[in-house]
N, C-alpha and C positions, 0 to 999 in steps of 0.2 A: 298194693291196694294195702297198705299197712293200718295193722288193727289197734287196737287199746283200748283203755279204759282210764277215765276221768276220776279221781280216787276225791268222796267228798266227805263232810261230814266235820263234826262241832267239833271244838277242842278235845281231846280224850277219849275219843270213839276210836281211835286206833288207825289213822290213815297210816303211818310212817310203818308200822308192824305191821299192817294189811299188805303194803305195799314191802317189805323186808321177805315175807312169809310168802306170800305170791312170785314172788321174783324165782325164791329156794326153790319152791314148787315146779313152776315151769321148766327151771332147770332142769329136774329130776325127771318131767317126761317128753324133757327132748326139744323144748321148744324157746328160741330166741328170743329174750326179752333186753331191753333197757328200759333204764327209769328215769324220769324225771323229774327232777324237784323245781316246783314253782312255791314252794314256801321261802320268802325272803329272808323270815326268821328262824327259819328252818339251819344251823349251822353244824349240825352232827348227825347227820343219818346215817340209819344202822343197814342201810345196803349202799351196792357199789352205782356210785349215779353219775349216769352218762349226760345229763345235761345239768346245771344247775342256774335256776338265774339269779344267784349271789354272784354268779362272774358278770352280771352285767349291771345288775342294782344289790344294794344290800340294804337289809332294812335299818342301821345304826347309821348308816349315811343319809337318806333320808331323811330320819326322825333329828339328825344333826344339823342339816343345811336347812328344813321346813320347818324345822320345831315343830313335829307333828310327833301325835302319840302313835303307841303300839298299831291298833288300828286302821289309822290314817294312814300311817307309812304304810302297810300294805297294802292297801287301796290304792295309793300311791302308785307302789311299786308295780301294780295288774297295769296301770293305766300307761306305765313307764313301758311295759312288756307289748300291751298292745299297741304304740305309735313305734316298737323299735321289732316286730314281726320277722322282717327279715333275720335277726339274730336268731330267733327259735328256728325260721325255715330251714336256714342254712344246717343248723346244729343238727335237726332230724333227719335232713338228707341227708348227713353219715352214719346216720342208725341204718339205712338199707328199708331192709323189709319188717326190721326187728317186730314183734309184741311189743307196743307201749304201755307204760303205767306213770301217769301222772298225779304225782303227787300235789295235792292240791293245800291253801292256806286253810286255815279251821274258820275264818271270818266269814261268817253266813250273810252277809250282806251281799259277797260276790256272787252267791249262786240265787238272791230271793231279790234282789231289783237292781243290782249293781251290772251294770253293761259291759264294762272291758272283758270278763272271762267269755261270755256270750259272743263276744265280739272275736276272740282269739278263737274261740269254737268250730265259729261259722266258717274265718278264715283257714282253718285246719281241714274241716270238711270240701272245702273249696278244694283243698290241693287232692282229695282222694282218700284223707284219713278215715277209719271207721271206726267211730268212737263209741264205747256205753256210757253211762255216767253210773258209779255205783255209789249210792249215800251210807255213809255208817254211820248209824245210832249204837251207844252204850248201850248192851240192855237192863242196864240197871235204869232207867227209865222205866220199864215194867215195875217197879216196885210203886210207883207215885204214879198216880193216875194223871194228872194234871201234866208232868211231865212227858208221860207216854202220849197226852193228847198234842202237845205245844209241838215233839219228836215227828208224828202225822202232819201238821200243819205244817211245817219246816218243811218235808220230805214232798209232800202235793207241790208248795210253794216252787222246790226245786225242777222238779216235774214239767211244770206249766213254763218257769224260765228259762231253762237249758233245752227245752224243745231236742233232747235227744233219747233212745232206747235208755233206758233206766231201771237200775236194780237198787230197790233199798236192804239193808242188811241190819239185822242186828248182831253184833260183835259181844265178843266174850262170852257166848253162850254157856261157855262148860263152867261159869261162875255161878248159873241161876239159879243151882240150886242149894247156894248157900246163902242163899238171899231168904227175906221175911215172904212165907207163903205167897203165891197170886190167888186173888179173888176166881179167876177162870183157867184153866184148861190153857196151854202156851198155843195152841193152834187160834185160838182166839184172838189174841195178841198178833201173831202172824199175817191172818187173813183179814183182818182189819174189816170185819162186816157186823153189821146192827150194832154201831157201836152205840147206839141207845141204852145199850146194858150196862154201860160204865155209867151214864148220867147219873143212880144213886151215889155208886163208886164215889164219884167225884165229890158229892156233898156232905158225905163220911172224914173227908180226907182235910176240911176246911168248916169249923165251923161260920168262916165270914161267905162261905158256897150257900147254906142254907138257907136262904131268902126266895122267893118268884122272878127275883128278875135275873140272878145267877143261873138259877133251875131252865129258866127261858133260852139265856145266851148257852149255858151247855149244849141244851136238847139243838137252838140252832147250829154249835157247831157240829154236831154229829150228823146231821142230816144233811149238811153239806158236803161232810167226806162222803157220805153213804151215796151221795147224788151223783160225786163224781165218779165214786168206783176205779180209782187207779192204781192208789196205796195197798200194797201189802209188803211183808219181808219176808225175807230169806234169812236164816240162822248160820251163825258162822262160829265155831271155835278156832283158830287160824294153827293151833299148833297139831289139831286133828287133822289127819289126810287126806279122810273121807270126807270131811265137813269142809277142804277146801277144794276137792275134786267137785263136788256137787256145785257149790256154787259157779267153781270156773264152766263147767256144762252148763247154766243157763244164761250166765254171761255169754259166754260164747251162741249160743241159739239169742240172743237179744241184739247181736252185734253181726249176726250173719259168720261168723268166724264158722261155724261146723260148715258152711256152704263151700266157704273160701278158701280154707288153710286147708293146713295138714301138719300132721306131726312127723317127724321122723322115722325112720324104718327101725331103729333100732328098739328091740322091745325087752326096754328096762320093764321091774314090776309096774311102774307109775304108769308109765304109757300103757302097757297093756290095759290096767283099772281103766285109763281113760275111754278107751275104745271098746270096753268089757262093760254095760250094765249089769252084768249077773253080778260083775267083782263086788258092787256095791250092798252092804249089809239093808236086808227090807225091814226097814223102819219107818212102816208109814206114821206113826203117833210121835212127833216129835217130842211129846210132853212126857210117853218112858223113854225117848231115848236119852232126854238133857235132866230129866228133873227124878222121874219116878225110879229108874232102874241105873240110872248113869254109869255107876262103878261098874254092874255087870256088864253093860255094854263097853265099859274102856276096857275091859280085862279081855272080851270078845275079840276086838278088833286087832288088841295087841298080838292076841296070838295069833290071829290071822298075818297080820301083816309081817309076822317073824317067822310063819311056815311059808309065805310066798315069798320072803327073802332068801330062805335058805331051797325051797324048790327051782328059784332062778340060778342060784349058785351051783346045785346038782345035775341042772342042764349044761351052764355053761361049763363045767368040767367033764357032762360026757361029752360036749363037743368038742374040749381040746382033744381028749382020750379017742374020738373017731379021727381026728386031724393028725394023729403021731403025737402030738405035742405033750411034751411037760409041762407042767407048773415054771420051770426054770426057764423054759421059752419064749415065755410071756412076761412082756417087759410091765412095769407098774401103770 
């Protein structure tokens, strides 16, 4: 029963960076992981690519042969993949029980109303794959209320279209403190509750929105999102290991990996941390962690990581000494 993540998001949301960071993090916790590139326009992946759609079809070939633009070419490429699922199935068989990361294209049509990606997912589910949709949004959207609402609607549409366990993520959260001050605390944006409080801020954003017609539209959108009650966001800083650890735990619970998967028995620093809830810094207020006292928490986490690495090294040295081995007896 292979598990995996379907990594979605608009262009620039950090999908490939996320796949690279998650691949490295899973290596640190001893989880076998493979990354599959489903973006025919991505010809320079930053991660080791176990399976690449460009070996089946490339965007350049499609655009030249069918006189299509980039967006139409990517949609056509996913249709080709849908019609050649045997190629994907054979490639995935070679990966065995590896945890899978599917790096998807950034065209939002693929997960809002186009059917090819959804049909590919259904085929994989029939083969026993347990997938979680991880939808990424750049946290810069929080600085513009209209952009934030657009991302909420996009996330909601993807949740309804793909019909998968779904985790929405605000990426690059470590940069949020360098942007303009937000009108609400960070938890207001992550919990997506009582969105009607944002309507006055929307009206202040643009003079064109300051009329009764747009006011009713904004309120109707806020009421619709609240009525579904489906959307909320996690936050992520890819280079922050505790942030990655927290998100991976949430994804594991959403997809059932915590009930059906097992990490290796080698107790590296981050394997222990994944099993030990108390290893996480007790920060309930993400506003405090990422905006109000970001530098202080960065320093604390850096010191704790260094201490954990030193403790692991001391433990390994003690084990070698107990076994009567010198450092020269241990290979690289």
